[in-house]
C-alpha positions in Angstrom: -92.6 1.0 156.8 -94.6 3.8 155.2 -97.2 1.3 153.8 -97.3 -0.5 157.2 -98.3 2.8 158.9 -100.9 3.6 156.2 -102.6 0.2 156.5 -101.7 -2.0 159.5 -101.4 0.5 162.4 -104.9 1.9 162.2 -108.0 -0.2 163.0 -110.4 2.4 161.5 -110.6 1.9 157.7 -111.0 5.7 157.3 -107.5 6.1 158.5 -106.2 3.6 156.0 -105.0 4.6 152.5 -108.2 5.3 150.4 -110.3 4.1 153.4 -109.8 0.4 152.5 -110.0 -2.2 155.2 -106.8 -3.9 154.1 -104.0 -5.6 156.0 -100.6 -6.0 154.4 -99.2 -9.6 154.7 -95.5 -10.1 155.1 -94.0 -11.9 152.1 -93.2 -15.7 152.3 -89.8 -16.3 153.9 -89.8 -13.0 155.8 -89.8 -14.9 159.1 -88.0 -18.2 159.8 -90.2 -21.3 160.0 -91.2 -22.1 163.5 -90.9 -18.5 164.7 -93.8 -16.4 166.0 -93.6 -14.3 162.9 -94.2 -17.3 160.6 -97.2 -18.4 162.7 -98.6 -14.8 162.7 -98.4 -14.8 158.9 -100.3 -18.1 158.7 -103.0 -16.6 160.9 -103.2 -13.5 158.7 -103.4 -15.6 155.5 -106.3 -17.6 157.0 -108.1 -14.4 158.0 -107.5 -13.0 154.5 -109.1 -16.0 152.9 -112.0 -15.8 155.2 -112.6 -12.2 154.2 -112.2 -12.9 150.5 -114.8 -15.7 150.5 -117.2 -13.6 152.5 -117.4 -10.8 149.9 -120.0 -10.3 147.2 -119.3 -8.4 143.9 -121.8 -6.0 142.4 -121.2 -4.2 139.1 -122.7 -0.7 138.7 -122.6 2.2 136.3 -124.1 4.8 138.5 -120.9 6.8 139.0 -119.4 9.4 136.6 -116.7 10.8 138.9 -116.0 8.5 141.8 -113.0 10.4 143.2 -113.8 14.0 142.1 -113.5 16.2 145.3 -116.4 18.4 146.3 -116.0 21.0 149.1 -119.1 21.6 151.3 -119.1 23.6 154.5 -115.3 23.5 154.8 -115.0 19.7 154.3 -113.8 17.9 151.2 -115.9 14.9 150.1 -115.8 12.3 147.3 -118.3 9.8 146.2 -116.0 6.9 147.2 -115.7 8.2 150.7 -119.4 8.9 151.1 -120.2 5.3 150.0 -117.7 3.8 152.3 -119.0 5.9 155.2 -122.4 4.2 155.1 -122.8 2.2 158.3 -124.6 -1.1 158.8 -127.2 -0.8 160.0 -127.8 2.4 158.0 -127.9 5.5 160.2 -127.2 9.2 160.2 -125.7 9.2 163.6 -122.2 9.8 162.3 -120.9 12.9 160.5 -119.4 12.6 157.1 -115.6 12.5 157.2 -113.4 15.2 155.8 -111.3 13.5 153.0 -108.3 15.7 153.9 -108.5 15.3 157.7 -110.2 12.0 158.5 -110.6 11.0 162.1 -111.4 7.7 163.8 -115.1 7.0 164.0 -116.2 5.2 167.2 -119.5 3.6 168.1 -120.1 4.8 171.7 -122.0 1.5 172.4 -119.1 -0.8 171.4 -116.1 1.6 171.6 -115.1 0.2 168.2 -115.5 1.6 164.6 -119.0 1.0 163.3 -119.6 -1.8 160.8 -119.6 -0.7 157.1 -122.3 -1.5 154.6 -119.7 -1.6 151.8 -116.2 -3.0 151.8 -114.7 -1.3 148.8 -115.4 0.3 145.4 -113.1 0.5 142.3 -113.4 1.4 138.7 -113.3 -1.6 136.3 -110.6 -1.4 133.7 -110.8 -0.3 130.8 -112.3 2.8 132.4 -114.1 3.9 129.2 -116.8 1.3 129.9 -118.0 3.4 132.9 -118.4 0.4 135.2 -117.5 0.0 138.8 -117.1 -2.9 141.1 -118.6 -2.6 144.6 -117.7 -5.1 147.2 -119.9 -5.9 150.1 -120.4 -8.8 152.6 -122.5 -11.8 151.6 -124.9 -11.3 154.5 -125.9 -7.8 153.3 -125.4 -7.8 149.6 -129.1 -7.5 148.8 -129.3 -4.3 150.9 -126.2 -2.9 149.2 -127.5 -3.5 145.7 -130.7 -1.7 146.6 -128.9 1.1 148.4 -126.9 1.9 145.3 -130.1 3.1 143.6 -130.9 5.5 146.4 -127.2 6.7 147.0 -127.7 9.9 144.9 -130.6 10.8 147.2 -128.5 10.0 150.2 -125.7 12.3 148.9 -128.2 15.1 148.2 -129.5 14.8 151.8 -126.1 14.6 153.5 -124.3 17.1 151.3 -126.2 18.8 148.5 -127.8 18.1 145.1 -124.9 19.7 143.4 -122.5 17.0 144.7 -125.0 14.3 143.5 -125.1 15.9 140.0 -121.3 15.9 139.9 -120.7 12.3 140.9 -123.6 10.3 139.4 -125.0 9.5 135.9 -128.2 11.0 134.6 -129.8 7.6 134.7 -128.9 7.1 138.4 -130.2 10.6 139.3 -133.5 10.0 137.5 -134.0 6.7 139.2 -133.2 8.2 142.6 -135.6 11.1 142.1 -138.4 8.6 142.1 -137.4 7.5 145.7 -138.3 9.0 149.0 -136.2 8.5 152.1 -138.4 7.5 155.1 -137.9 9.4 158.4 -138.9 9.0 162.0 -141.2 11.4 163.9 -138.3 13.8 164.4 -137.4 13.9 160.8 -134.3 11.8 161.1 -133.7 9.3 158.3 -134.5 5.8 159.6 -132.4 4.0 156.9 -135.3 3.1 154.7 -136.8 4.4 151.4 -139.8 4.0 149.2 -140.6 4.4 145.5 -143.7 6.0 144.1 -144.9 2.5 143.2 -144.3 1.4 146.8 -146.5 4.3 148.1 -149.3 3.5 145.6 -149.3 -0.2 146.6 -149.3 0.7 150.3 -152.2 3.1 149.8 -154.1 0.3 147.9 -153.4 -2.2 150.7 -154.5 0.2 153.3 -157.8 0.8 151.5 -158.3 -3.0 151.1 -157.7 -3.6 154.8 -160.1 -0.9 155.6 -162.8 -2.5 153.4 -162.3 -5.8 155.2 -162.5 -4.2 158.6 -166.0 -2.8 157.7 -167.4 -6.3 157.4 -169.5 -7.4 160.4 -168.5 -10.4 162.4 -171.8 -12.2 162.1 -171.6 -15.7 160.6 -172.8 -16.1 157.1 -176.5 -17.0 156.6 -177.0 -20.3 154.9 -179.6 -20.8 152.2 -182.7 -22.8 153.2 -182.5 -26.6 152.8 -184.8 -27.4 149.8 -184.9 -31.1 150.6 -187.4 -30.6 153.5 
């Protein structure tokens, strides 16, 4: 009963145990064959299989302390919770949850919890290897793999740099330092980012386009015909 309340009752993953979007299945034989309970279990199993085959696995070693709590402005945060709070599409419209007192997050446009970019994250055993398994959906895994590189920058923006230093490896911090979050005219993060190389390439292409635009539109002058 306790596990049922922790998992099945709440639709918002943030109100589930460890924020995981998991639904407990009743064991085989718990309901007599032909009953509504048996049919409900078959539906849940089919839904479970659909979810499993829709997930993509990504190994990463960016974390050092995935579950280490960090208190900022009266709220307790952890790297796992921040990662699973990232919405899809990426936006800063929602406040970061307090790990101790999570509340349901509702998208005002749909009256439902917003879609998540990540499904789950766990440490790979043995833990001394320092590797973690991040699960995301197949239709967005390329974005999730890229976002992991900029996650320390996201944490520094949403919380502070001290939290990023606590949770991430030196290599991850160094790589994120080379990235710049792109913002709209009001200074709000638009969900994108650039590296220094991206900015150099963009400046080069802008100059190349400018050179092309300086060319006149007159047709080329052909050389004289020497046969006449």
